[in-house]
N, C-alpha and C positions, 0 to 999 in steps of 0.2 A: 504493500500500500504506500509505503514511504517513497519508494522509487518512482511509482506512478505519479505521485503528487509532485515530486521533484521535476520529472520530465514535463509534466503539464505546465508548471511554473516557468521552466526554461523555454517552453514553446511560446508562452505569453511574452516572455522577455524578447525572444527573437522577433515576434510580431511588432513589438514596440520599437525595437532597434530599426526594423525596416521602415517604420513610419517616421522615425527620427531622421534617417538617411534621406528620405524623400523630402521632409520638411526643411532640413538644413540645406539640401541642394536647391530647393525652391527659393529659400531665403538668399542663397548665394547668387542666383540668377537675378533676383530683384536688386541685390546690392551692386551687381555689375551694371545694371541698367542705370541705377542711381549715379554710379561713377561716370558713365557716359554723359549723363545730363549735366553733372557738375563740371566736367571738362568743357562741354560746349558753352557753359556759362562762366567759365573761368573761376570756378569756386574751388576752395581747398577740399581735398578728400576728407580730412579729419575735421569733424565738427564736435568739439568737446561739450557744447550745450546739448546737442542731440544725444550724445552718448550718455550724459548724466540723466537725461529724461528717460531713456530706455532702462537704465539701471534702477531708477526710482520706481518705474512701472514693475520691474521684476521683484523689487522689495514688497510692493503692494500686493502682488498676485501670489507670491510664494506662501504656501501653506504647509511646507515641510514634505517629507521628513528632512530634506537637506536644509542646513543653515542658510540664511540669506547670503552670507559672505561666500559660501561654497557655490551657490547658484550664480551669483554675480561673477565669480571667478570663471566659471564655465562659459558664461556668455561673453565675458571679456575676450576669451580666446577666440570665440566665434567672430566677435567684432574685429579683432586683429586680422584674422584670416580674410574677412570680407574686405578690409582696407587694402590688403595685398592684392586681392582680385581686381580692385579698382585701378591699380596702377597700370599705366601704359607700358607694356613690355619693352617697346622700342626706346621709350624714354628712360626706363629703369636701367637698362643694360648700359654699362660703362663703355665709353668709346674704345678703351683698350681691351675689352673683353672679347672672348671667342664668340659670344652671342651676337655681338655687333659686327665682328669681322672674322669669319671662319678661316680665311687664308692668312698664312704667316706674313708678318711685316718683315721686309728685307731692308736693312739700313746700309746705305753706301758710305764707306769710309775710305777715302782715297780711291785706290784701284781695287779694294776688297769689298765684299758684301757680307754682312753679318745677318744671319737668320735664314740662309738659303740651304740649310743642311750641310754646310761646310764648317769645319772647326778652325778656331783661331787661337793663337798663343800671343798674349800681350805681355810685354815685359819692360822693365826700366827701373831706374832708381826711385826710392821712396821720395827723396827730395832732390830737386835740382840745386847743385852746389856750385858748379862752375862749368864753363864751356868745355874744358878738357875732360871733365868727368862724364858729361853727357855724350860727348863725341866718342869717347872710348866705348861706351855701351852701345851707341848707335852703330859704330863700325862693326862691332861684333854681331849685332842683330842683322845687319845687311849681309854679312858673310854667311850667317846661318839661314838666310832666306826668309827672315821674319820682317814684317812690314809695319807693325803697329807698336809704338813705344809710349809708355806712360811715364810721368814724372811730375812731382809736386812742386808747384811754384808758390801757391798759397796754402799754408799748412795749419789748419785748425788743430790745436794741441790741447791736451787736458791741462797742462801747466802753462801759465802765462810766461814762464821763464824758458820754456823749450824753444828750439829753433822754429820760427814761424814761416820760413820760406823767403825766397828772394823777390816775390811779387812779380811785377811787370818785367823786371830784368830776367827772371826765371822763364817767363813766357818767350821772351826774345831769344834766350839760349835754346829753348826747345825748337823754336821756329828755324833758327840757324842750322841745327842738327837735322831737322826734317828736310830742309832744302838741300843740304849737303849730301845726305845719304838716301834720299828718296823714301822717307818714312812718313807715316801719319802719326800725329802726336795727340795724346789725351792728357788733360790736366784738370785739376779741381779748381772751381771758382766758388768763392764763399759769400760774395755780396752781389745784389742785383745790379748795382752800378758798374760792376766790372764785366758784366756779360757782354756788352757791346764791344769792349776792348778785346775780350778773349776771342771774339769771332775772327779777328784779323791774324791771330797767331796759332789757333788750335784747329784741329780737324774734328775733335770731339770734346764737348764740354762735360766735365764730370761734376756731379753733385754728390758730395760725400755723405757718409752715414749720419754725421752730426747735423747735417742740413736737410735730411730727407723730408722733414716737415717744416722747413723754412718756406712758407707758402709764397711769399713775395719773390723769393729766388726761383722757385719752381715756375711761377707765372712769367717771370722775366725770361727764363730759358725757353719757355713755350712760345715766346714772341719772336725768336730769332730763327734764321734758316741755317741751323747747324745741329748735327746729331748730339744727343744728350745721353750720357751714361749715368744712370741713377742707381746709387747704392742703397741697399736696405739699411734702415736705422738700427742702432745698437739693440733696442728692445722692441722693435716694430713687429707687429703681426703681419702676416701676408696680406690681409685685407687693407691695412694701413699703407703698406708698400704699394699695392696696386692703386689705391686712391691717390697716392703721391704722384704716380705716373699719370693719372688722369688729369691732375692739375696742369701738367705740361701739355698733354695731348689736347686738352680742351681749349688751349690758347692758340692752337693751330700747328704746333710742331709735332709731326707724326713720327719723327725719326728718334725713337727712344730705345735704349738698350738697358735692360734690367741687370743688376749685379748682386748676387747673394755673396755677402762677405762675412758671414758669421754673426751670431746674436749673443747677447750677454745672458748667461745662465749662472747657476751656482757652481758649475764646474770650473776648476782652476788649472787643470792639466794643460789647457791650451789658452791662448789669448782670448779667443771667443769660442763659441761652439758652432761648427759648420752645420747648418741645417741643409743637408744634402737633399732631403725630401722636398725642399722648396723649389728645386729645379723642375721636376716633372709637374708639380702643382702649378707653378707659374706658366709653364708651357701649355698646360691644359686650360687654365683660366684666362690667359691672355694670348694675344697674337704677337707679342713682342719677343725679340731674341733675349736669351738669358746667358749671362756669364757667371763664373764663380771666381772670386778672389781668394786663392788658397793661402796667400801670405798673411793677410789681415785676419782671416778666420782662424788660423792656427797659431801664428806667431812663432813657428818652429820650423827650421830648415829641414829637419828629419821627417817632417810630415808633408812636405810640399809635393813630393812625387806620389805617394798613395792617394792623397786627396785630389790631385789633378786627375789621376786615373779614375777615381770615383766620379768626378764631375763629368768627364767625357762619357763614362759608362752610363750615366743616367740621362744623357741627352743635352748637356750644356753646349751652347754654341761657341764657347770659348773659355779660356782660363787666363786669369791675370796673376802675375807674380812679380817679384822684385829682384833686381840684380844691380850690384854696385861694384866698381873696380876694386874697392878695398873696404868691405863692410865694417871692419874694426874701427875705422875713422869716420864712418858715416855720421852726419849731423842729426839723423833721426832713424829710429828703428833698426839699429845695426844688427841686433840678434836674429832678425828674421830675413835678412837679405842674403842672397847667394852672391859669391864672387863669380867672375866670368868662367873659370874652369868648372866650378860647381854647377853653374847654369848649363854649360855645354853638356856636362854629364847628365843632368836632369833631362835635358832635351833628348839625348840619345836613349836614355832609359824609357822615356815616355813613348818614343817611337817604337822601341823594341817590344813594348807591351802590346802593340797592335791596335791601340786605342786612338792613336794620333799619328798623322803623317804630314810632314812639311810639303812633300811633293804633291800629294793629291788633296790634302786638307779636307777630306771627305769623311763624314760620319760612317763608321763601320757597323 
């Protein structure tokens, strides 16, 4: 008898569930129509006065057994879902998202293209210190068949007493090396007013981790016709990172390269924690090319090769790393930079792994 009663009650519950599904679906259709009317009239989707009125009605009509607060919570979730239904999908999708543009963005940097299923290795000193220093690295890169060099002219540092870079003079040094050795150069710009100046000296404007949410700088970079390399912030979520790119894209500059450079966690074995999973996520969620900075993510020479392999293995469009003629006397981040023989060995080992090739530079 007990089992029969239980089954009967369960049957009644199933019938009510079916009715609820029909009613909630009918409500959703009405909410969608309300959304269309609101859009045609230029009204906001969310109307707090109307929501309060509905919640008051629920309080008046509720006779239990649910508490009024429980019933209101359930309906608030329905209200929230209805608001999402009222959104215009085309307007909701970010410009940098796959929903908006399924095809990969390909960014032209000098004679190279980033984002077209080819791999790239970008290297250079942490800081531009002298013309001789940059020329020595540039000559090595040309000899090795590499075409894109990084170097810091403006250096935002944690301590105000650390080397802050040579500024405009550093940009001029990079430009001289680029012209002499046929390279493209990438360097960080830290203030909006320097963006226009940087255009004359750089092939790619870098916005560093500490400035990922410097919104005025992002907007200024979005208004120039120059590729932008955007690094993920020290503690930024992937959503925040993507929205930072949207700031640039929304201003008209579509040539954006994302760079995962490690995030700050409780781990102290490395300088930062390389979020290698960010690469496939960014490739799925956006149409922008993605690089990995293995130097800043680890801060350790002994981890540069394995992390570079990992980056290429998960689909990164390129890897960034640092090389200095004599890291022991470098004015910044000496412990994480390779000297030229170490870099050449790193390059040979990377090629020997089968994950990267200077000749074909094609993802395997």
